[in-house]
Structure formats: C-alpha cells, structure tokens
C-alpha positions in Angstrom: 0.0 0.0 0.0 1.2 3.5 -0.8 2.3 5.8 2.0 0.3 8.9 3.1 -0.4 11.3 0.3 1.2 9.1 -2.3 -1.9 8.0 -4.2 -5.6 8.3 -4.0 -8.2 7.4 -6.7 -11.4 9.2 -7.2 -14.1 7.0 -8.9 -17.7 8.0 -9.7 -21.0 6.4 -9.7 -21.7 7.9 -13.1 -20.1 9.9 -15.8 -20.0 13.6 -14.9 -20.4 12.8 -11.2 -17.6 15.3 -10.5 -14.5 13.2 -10.7 -12.5 15.6 -12.8 -13.4 18.6 -10.7 -12.8 16.7 -7.4 -9.3 15.6 -8.5 -8.4 19.2 -9.7 -9.5 20.5 -6.3 -7.6 17.8 -4.3 -4.5 18.6 -6.4 -4.8 22.3 -5.5 -5.4 21.5 -1.8 -2.2 19.4 -1.6 -0.2 21.9 -3.7 -1.1 24.6 -1.3 0.3 22.6 1.5 3.6 22.2 -0.3 3.2 18.6 -1.5 4.5 17.9 -4.9 1.5 16.4 -6.6 0.4 15.3 -10.1 -2.9 14.1 -11.7 -3.4 10.8 -13.4 -6.1 9.2 -15.4 -5.3 5.7 -16.6 -7.8 5.8 -19.5 -9.8 8.8 -20.8 -12.5 8.9 -23.5 -12.8 12.5 -24.8 -12.7 14.7 -27.8 -11.3 17.6 -25.9 -7.5 17.1 -25.7 -4.4 19.1 -25.0 -0.9 19.1 -26.4 2.1 18.7 -24.0 5.4 20.5 -24.4 7.0 17.4 -26.0 4.2 17.1 -28.6 2.0 14.4 -27.0 -1.8 14.3 -26.7 -3.7 13.9 -23.4 -7.2 14.7 -22.2 -8.0 18.3 -21.6 -9.1 17.6 -18.0 -5.6 16.3 -17.1 -4.1 19.6 -18.5 -6.4 21.5 -16.1 -5.5 19.2 -13.2 -1.8 19.8 -13.9 -2.5 23.5 -13.7 -4.1 22.9 -10.3 -0.9 21.2 -9.3 1.3 24.0 -10.7 3.2 21.5 -13.0 3.6 21.1 -16.7 1.2 18.5 -18.3 2.8 15.2 -19.3 1.8 12.3 -21.5 2.1 10.1 -18.4 -0.8 11.9 -16.7 -3.1 10.3 -19.2 -1.4 7.3 -20.8 -4.5 6.0 -22.7 -6.8 8.5 -24.5 -9.6 7.2 -26.7 -11.1 9.7 -29.2 -14.4 8.3 -30.7 -14.7 8.6 -34.4 -17.9 6.6 -34.7 -20.6 5.1 -32.4 -18.5 1.9 -32.0 -15.0 2.9 -32.7 -12.2 5.2 -31.6 -8.7 6.4 -32.2 -6.4 4.9 -29.6 -3.6 7.1 -28.2 -1.0 5.6 -26.0 1.4 7.8 -24.0 0.6 10.7 -26.2 0.8 9.0 -29.7 -2.0 7.8 -31.9 -1.3 4.2 -32.7 -4.4 2.9 -34.4 -8.3 3.0 -34.7 -10.2 0.2 -33.0 -13.7 -1.0 -32.7 -15.0 -1.4 -29.2 -14.7 -5.2 -29.2 -11.2 -5.2 -30.4 -10.1 -2.6 -27.8 -11.7 -4.6 -25.0 -9.1 -7.3 -25.7 -6.3 -4.8 -26.3 -6.7 -3.4 -22.7 -4.6 -6.2 -21.4 -1.7 -4.7 -23.5 -2.6 -1.1 -22.7 -2.3 -1.9 -18.9 1.5 -2.1 -19.4 1.6 1.5 -20.6 -0.7 2.6 -17.8 1.5 1.0 -15.1 4.6 2.3 -16.7 3.3 5.9 -16.7 1.9 5.6 -13.2 5.2 4.3 -11.8 7.0 7.2 -13.5 4.8 9.7 -11.8 5.1 8.0 -8.4 8.9 8.2 -8.8 8.8 11.9 -9.6 6.0 13.2 -7.3 5.1 12.8 -3.6 1.4 12.4 -4.4 -0.6 11.3 -7.4 -4.4 12.0 -7.5 -6.0 9.5 -9.8 -9.3 9.9 -11.7 -11.4 7.0 -12.8 -13.7 6.9 -15.8 -17.4 6.5 -15.9 -18.5 4.0 -13.2 -16.5 1.0 -11.6 -19.8 -0.9 -11.5 -20.3 -1.4 -15.2 -20.5 -5.3 -15.1 -20.0 -5.7 -18.9 -16.7 -3.8 -18.7 -15.1 -5.4 -15.6 -12.9 -7.9 -17.5 -9.5 -6.4 -18.4 -10.5 -3.0 -16.7 -7.8 -0.5 -16.7 -9.9 2.6 -15.9 -11.4 2.0 -12.5 -11.0 -0.9 -10.0 -8.9 -3.0 -12.4 -6.3 -0.3 -12.1 -6.8 0.3 -8.4 -6.3 -3.4 -7.7 -3.2 -3.6 -9.9 -1.7 -0.4 -8.5 -3.0 -1.1 -4.9 -4.3 2.3 -4.3 -7.2 3.5 -2.0 -10.4 4.8 -3.6 -13.2 7.2 -2.8 -16.4 7.3 -4.6 -18.2 10.5 -5.7 -21.9 10.9 -6.6 -23.8 13.9 -8.0 -26.9 14.5 -5.8 -28.2 17.1 -8.2 -29.1 14.2 -10.6 -31.2 12.5 -7.9 -30.9 9.0 -6.5 -27.6 9.6 -4.8 -28.0 7.0 -2.1 -29.0 4.3 -4.6 -26.0 5.3 -6.7 -23.6 5.0 -3.8 -25.1 2.0 -2.2 -25.5 0.1 -5.4 -22.0 0.9 -6.8 -20.4 -0.4 -3.6 -22.7 -3.5 -3.6 -21.6 -4.4 -7.2 -17.9 -4.4 -6.3 -15.9 -7.5 -5.3 -15.0 -7.9 -1.6 -11.4 -6.8 -2.2 -12.6 -3.8 -4.2 -15.0 -2.9 -1.4 -12.2 -3.0 1.1 -10.1 -0.4 -0.7 -13.0 2.1 -0.8 -12.3 4.6 2.0 -15.5 6.6 1.8 -17.9 8.6 -0.2 -18.2 12.2 -1.4 -21.6 13.7 -2.3 -21.3 16.5 -4.9 -23.4 19.4 -6.0 -25.8 19.7 -3.0 -28.2 22.6 -2.7 -30.3 23.3 0.4 -30.2 22.7 4.1 -27.6 20.0 5.0 -29.8 19.0 8.0 -32.4 17.6 5.6 -29.6 15.3 4.3 -28.2 14.1 7.6 -30.6 11.2 8.2 -29.7 9.8 4.8 -26.0 10.2 5.4 -26.3 8.2 8.7 -28.3 5.5 6.9 -25.6 5.2 4.2 -22.8 4.9 6.7 -24.7 2.3 8.7 -25.6 0.2 5.7 -22.2 0.3 4.0 -19.8 0.7 6.9 -18.0 3.5 4.9 -17.8 7.1 6.1 -19.2 10.0 4.2 -16.1 12.2 3.8 -18.2 15.2 3.1 -20.9 17.0 1.0 -19.7 19.5 -1.6 -22.1 22.4 -2.4 -23.3 23.3 -5.9 -20.8 25.8 -7.1 -22.6 28.1 -9.6 -20.7 29.7 -12.4 -17.7 27.4 -12.2 -15.6 28.2 -15.1 -13.5 25.1 -15.8 -12.9 23.5 -19.2 -15.2 20.5 -19.8 -13.6 17.1 -20.2 -15.9 16.3 -23.2 -19.6 16.9 -23.7 -21.2 20.3 -24.0 -23.3 20.6 -20.9 -26.4 22.8 -20.2 -24.3 25.0 -18.1 -22.3 25.9 -21.1 -25.2 27.0 -23.2 -25.6 30.7 -22.8 -27.9 33.2 -24.5 -28.2 36.9 -23.6 -29.3 40.2 -25.0 -25.7 41.1 -26.0 -25.5 42.7 -29.4 -22.8 40.6 -31.1 -24.0 37.0 -31.8 -21.6 34.1 -32.3 -23.0 30.8 -33.3 -21.2 27.4 -33.4 -22.9 24.4 -35.0 -22.6 21.3 -32.8 -21.4 18.6 -35.2 -21.6 14.9 -34.0 -17.8 14.6 -33.4 -17.1 18.1 -32.2 -13.6 18.3 -30.6 -11.9 20.8 -28.5 -15.0 22.9 -28.0 -13.1 24.4 -25.1 -11.8 26.7 -27.8 -15.0 28.7 -27.3 -15.0 29.1 -23.6 -13.3 32.6 -23.7 -16.2 33.8 -26.0 -18.9 32.0 -24.1 -17.7 33.7 -20.8 -17.4 37.2 -22.4 -20.3 39.4 -21.4 -20.0 41.4 -24.6 -20.9 38.3 -26.7 -24.1 36.4 -27.2 -22.6 33.0 -27.7 -24.9 30.1 -28.8 -24.2 26.4 -29.6 -26.6 25.5 -32.4 -27.7 21.9 -32.1 -29.4 19.4 -34.4 -32.7 20.8 -35.9 -31.8 24.5 -35.1 -30.7 27.3 -37.4 -27.5 29.3 -37.8 -29.5 32.3 -39.0 -29.2 35.5 -37.0 -25.5 35.2 -36.3 -23.0 38.0 -36.7 -20.2 35.4 -36.8 -20.4 31.7 -37.5 -17.5 29.5 -36.3 -17.1 25.9 -37.5 -15.5 23.9 -34.7 -12.9 21.1 -34.7 -14.0 17.6 -35.6 -12.7 14.1 -35.0 -14.4 12.9 -38.2 -14.3 15.8 -40.6 -15.9 14.2 -43.7 -18.7 12.6 -41.7 -19.4 15.9 -39.8 -19.4 17.8 -43.1 -22.1 15.4 -44.3 -24.0 16.1 -41.0 -23.6 19.8 -41.4 -25.2 19.6 -44.9 -27.9 17.3 -43.6 -29.0 20.0 -41.1 -29.1 22.7 -43.9 -26.3 24.5 -42.1 -24.5 24.8 -45.4 -27.4 26.8 -46.8 -27.5 29.0 -43.6 -23.8 29.7 -44.1 -24.3 30.5 -47.8 -27.0 33.0 -46.9 -24.9 34.4 -44.2 -22.0 35.1 -46.5 -24.3 36.5 -49.2 -25.5 39.1 -46.7 -22.0 40.1 -45.8 -21.5 38.0 -42.6 -18.2 36.5 -41.5 -17.3 32.8 -41.0 -14.4 31.3 -39.2 -13.2 27.7 -39.1 -10.9 26.1 -36.5 -9.0 22.9 -37.4 -11.6 20.5 -38.8 -13.9 23.5 -39.4 -11.1 25.2 -41.4 -10.8 22.0 -43.5 -14.5 22.0 -44.2 -14.3 25.6 -45.6 -11.8 24.5 -48.3 -12.3 22.8 -51.6 -11.5 19.2 -51.0 -10.9 16.8 -48.0 -9.3 13.6 -49.2 -8.9 10.6 -46.9 -7.5 7.9 -49.3 -6.3 5.7 -46.4 -9.5 5.8 -44.2 -7.8 7.7 -41.4 -11.0 9.1 -40.0 -13.6 6.7 -41.5 -14.3 5.1 -44.9 -11.7 6.0 -47.4 -12.8 8.5 -49.9 -12.9 12.2 -50.8 -15.4 15.0 -50.0 -16.1 18.3 -51.6 -15.6 21.1 -49.0 -17.9 24.1 -48.7 -15.6 25.9 -51.2 -15.0 29.2 -49.5 -11.3 28.9 -49.2 -8.7 27.8 -51.7 -7.5 25.0 -49.5 -7.1 21.3 -50.3 -6.6 18.9 -47.3 -5.1 15.4 -47.4 -5.6 13.4 -44.3 -2.5 11.4 -43.2 -1.7 9.0 -40.5 0.8 11.1 -38.7 -0.8 13.7 -36.5 0.4 17.2 -36.2 0.8 17.8 -32.5 2.5 20.9 -31.3 2.3 24.0 -29.2 2.8 27.1 -31.3 3.6 30.8 -31.0 3.1 33.3 -33.9 1.6 36.4 -35.3 -1.9 36.8 -36.6 -2.6 39.5 -39.3 -6.1 40.6 -40.1 -7.4 43.8 -41.6 -3.8 45.3 -41.6 -3.5 44.7 -37.8 -1.0 42.3 -36.3 -1.1 40.6 -32.8 0.9 37.8 -31.0 -0.9 34.5 -30.8 -0.3 31.2 -29.0 -2.1 28.0 -29.4 -1.8 24.3 -30.2 -2.3 22.1 -33.2 -4.0 18.7 -33.2 -4.9 17.5 -36.6 -4.5 14.6 -39.1 -3.1 15.7 -42.5 -1.8 18.7 -44.3 -3.5 21.4 -46.3 -2.3 23.0 -49.5 -3.3 26.7 -49.5 -3.5 29.1 -52.3 -5.2 32.0 -50.4 -3.4 34.5 -48.1 -2.3 32.8 -44.9 -2.8 35.1 -41.9 -0.7 33.4 -39.3 3.1 33.3 -39.2 4.5 30.8 -36.8 7.8 31.2 -34.9 10.7 30.6 -35.1 10.7 29.1 -38.6 8.2 31.5 -40.3 5.8 28.7 -41.4 2.4 30.1 -42.4 -0.9 28.8 -41.1 -4.5 29.3 -42.0 -6.2 31.0 -44.9 -8.4 34.1 -45.5 -10.6 34.5 -48.6 -10.1 37.3 -51.1 -13.5 38.8 -50.0 -12.1 38.9 -46.4 -15.3 37.2 -45.2 -13.9 33.7 -44.5 -11.0 32.9 -42.2 -9.6 29.5 -41.2 -6.8 28.3 -38.9 -5.5 25.1 -37.4 -4.8 26.9 -34.1 -6.7 25.8 -31.1 -6.8 28.1 -28.1 -6.6 31.2 -30.2 -9.3 33.1 -28.3 -7.5 32.7 -24.9 -5.3 35.7 -25.7 -7.3 38.9 -25.3 -5.6 40.8 -28.1 -6.1 37.9 -30.6 -9.8 37.7 -29.5 -10.2 41.4 -29.9 -8.7 41.3 -33.4 -10.8 38.4 -34.6 -14.0 39.9 -33.2 -13.1 43.3 -34.8 -12.6 41.6 -38.1 -16.0 39.9 -37.7 -17.6 43.3 -37.0 -17.7 43.6 -33.2 -16.1 46.9 -32.4 -15.3 46.2 -28.8 -15.4 43.2 -26.3 -15.0 43.1 -22.6 -11.5 42.2 -21.3 -11.6 38.6 -19.9 -8.5 37.1 -18.3 -9.4 33.4 -19.2 -6.5 31.9 -17.3 -7.4 34.0 -14.2 -11.0 32.6 -14.5 -9.6 29.0 -14.6 -7.5 29.8 -11.5 -10.4 31.2 -9.7 -12.4 28.1 -10.5 -9.7 25.8 -9.3 -9.4 27.8 -6.1 -13.1 27.8 -5.5 -13.2 24.0 -5.7 -10.2 23.7 -3.4 -11.8 26.1 -0.9 -15.0 24.1 -0.9 -13.0 20.9 -0.3 -11.2 22.3 2.6 -14.5 23.7 4.1 -16.8 20.7 3.5 -14.7 17.5 3.4 -13.1 15.8 6.4 -9.7 15.2 4.8 -8.4 13.8 8.0 -10.5 10.7 7.2 -8.2 10.3 4.2 -5.0 11.7 5.4 -4.7 11.8 9.2 -1.2 13.3 8.8 -2.5 16.2 6.8 -1.8 19.6 8.4 -4.6 22.0 8.8 
C-alpha cells in the first residue's frame, strides 16, 4: 500500500459525477500545503484534448488538473486516450501518440496490452512526485466492462491504491447510486473504498443528515463530506457540452457554433462563451444558424462525416445565406478544412476511405494522413492590416495546400498557417486556443464586425475556478479521514 499522500483514486457512480473537478480540487489543496502532486487518469475517452510540451496528446481535463498542481502537463498523466470517431470505434492514443483505430470489441481485448503502458506511466509519476491524484472513468460498477478493466477498479487493484467514490446529488438517486455501486464491487474492491463524497448539493444540510447516517450504517463506509453546488464554475469541460455551457443573452454581437456529431476541443470557445459582450450560442441538431454575426465551424474528429452532418442540417445553406448578406465565417482545425475545396482521406484515417467536396469558400485542399500534427505554437496573426501575437496548439491529421493568403506566421521558422478568402469574409486556422489571448480575440472579433469586447483574463478565470473547488473541499470534506497526517 502507498504511503500517506502518495496516491488516491477518485471514482464516480456515473459519468459527470464530479471526478475531474474533485481531482483538480484535491490537487490544488495538496499543492497549497507544499506537497509535490500530479494528476493521473489511466484511461480517458474524450474529444477535448491538450498538447504537451513534448508534442504528446492527453485529455484536456488532465491539463487543467496539472495546472491545479502547478506543474507542466505530461503524456504520463493520461497514458490511454480514446477519441471516438464513430458510435462503435475510436482512435487509440498511447502515451501521447496515436497508434491505431479500433472497434470497441477489439479494444476490449487490447486493454490487457494497454495496462502495461498505464502502469509504466503511473510508476514514472510516483517516482517523480510525492502524491498522485487518480481519476477513474465512468463507473466502476459497469458489469460488462469489468474484464480487463484499466480505468477503475482494475487499475486500483493492480496499483494497490485507495479509492473514494463521488456521486452527484443534483441528478437524484444519490443513495441508490452510492449503495448500489459499492454492492456491485468484489470484496477486495469494497475493502479499498475509504469513503464517499456527495457532490453538487443545494439546500439545508440538516435535511440530508438522516440519509448520510443510513448510508454509513448500511455500508460501513464514512461520508467524507458533502460539496455544495458551485454556480458559475468556469473550468474547461472534459468532453460533452453541458447545459451550463449554453448561454444566451441580450448582447448585441451574436456568435453561433454548430454542434457537429464529433465536435472536438469545444473548449476553444470558452473565452467567447464567458465574455459578457458576446451572445454565444451552440446550435444543435434541428436548429438554425441564421441571425448570427459570426459563424464559427469547430474542430471535428471525423471531418468528412461531420461535413455530411452539417449539410444534412441545412447549415451549409445557412452559411451561404450568411455570407451573401456580408457575414463573417471562421473555421478552426476541422472546421477550417470544411471551408476548403476538398478533403481527401484515401487511407481511411477518419472513416471510410474517400474524398469529399468542402464548402468551397477557401482555396484549400486537405489530405488526411496517419501522422498527426501535435505541437504548441507561437506566432503572429494578421487581419485587416493589424497584427497581434498569438499562441495555441495544433491537433490534426493531415496537411493542407493553401492558395489563399495565410494570416498566421509561426515562430521561429516562419511557417504560415490558415487562410483568408479574397473577399475577407472567410477565415480559417489550425490553431486551437486562439481566443485565450485577449488581443487575438479582440482582433478576430473586430474583423468579424464587433467593435469592442470586454476584457476577460481566461487563465485567471480558470485559476479562480480551481481555487473555488479547493476552498469548498477544505471547508466541507473531512480530509483527516483520508490523510490523518495532513496539516490544517
């Protein structure tokens, strides 16, 4: 068994129970106390990813958790990342590198091999850090996924680490979730559960106390604490777009983003979504893009399939009308590729082999290739005869041949990125994270016709969110039940 602070795993009764947030908060609590801590998630399934300094790819949540620790993200913080490219298949990324695409049944057998990489990464972190805060995936009680498990109790048993289980009371059924999850575990797995955390509680805690007493009596496990519902928590989502991220307002400048089926890195839009000057709207299936001042096509894990979906929704006609009326359109990564002439995938990198006609607004031809472009970048963005510094990261399969003006110049080699149409209405770039710099956001919004936007320090908002979680943990969890040696 690991010594105090060395390792603790947070598992959840369901997806979105609060595992990522709780791990981030625990990381910040330990870091405040001078403990050298790192996050770890053995297996993550998400389309929001981040690029490490050495050019590897990990889940976005682990990058945020690394920030909570005050350390640089590493591929070893998320050794297995699955990026779905269909309802039954996903790209498999091992220690930061895409190795293949697999169907679910094939990957189920492959997990026995992936466990070696998981344990290698975990041991590297435990050698380097005093503490590792581990996040599970989904629920440990999924009976059909127990064999060869590397994401939850399969990993906890192999690594011999203690576990706490978190449940979201806002969803309802919290006692059934916790009691039932524990009951479905094996005796050895039950023994390593140190207690429960109830998340997102609203109301008078006295009304909950009888239920807490019942849960402790029935399970023999302590309730470590009850975390309150934290309104307006501005942290990057691990994957899905939630109701909390959908905002409409009476702001004058309207930005609309169509939600394609394999939308990726939608965290690109958090700085716009959180800006009070912007009426930001995610547009879902069956809704219209009409009425936007700026339409932004997002990244996609399956660009050709999502281009077909975009057309099936009539969004191509909405974009055509928008451009005809003088509106501006931007594309990021996969959205940039969609705005071009052709997307060719002769080797079936993202789905069935073939070629698709793009929307035709940019003189760009894209060839999808097996080697991913993964890098953090710094450069200069030039729009409307103005220039500003930009930083970001690239995650994309393939290369693009560009005949239009390229508005981004990357350092230090002077490579160009992106394209802008001769009519100056269409702009595309491979750079994710481009709105996180205030000057870049202001320039793009000015190009789109928004004269002024509020100044928002996006990194400060993330820091504030992490600190709010840590403050709530320190106020509402009895951490002595986990770490008796922890100083107050």
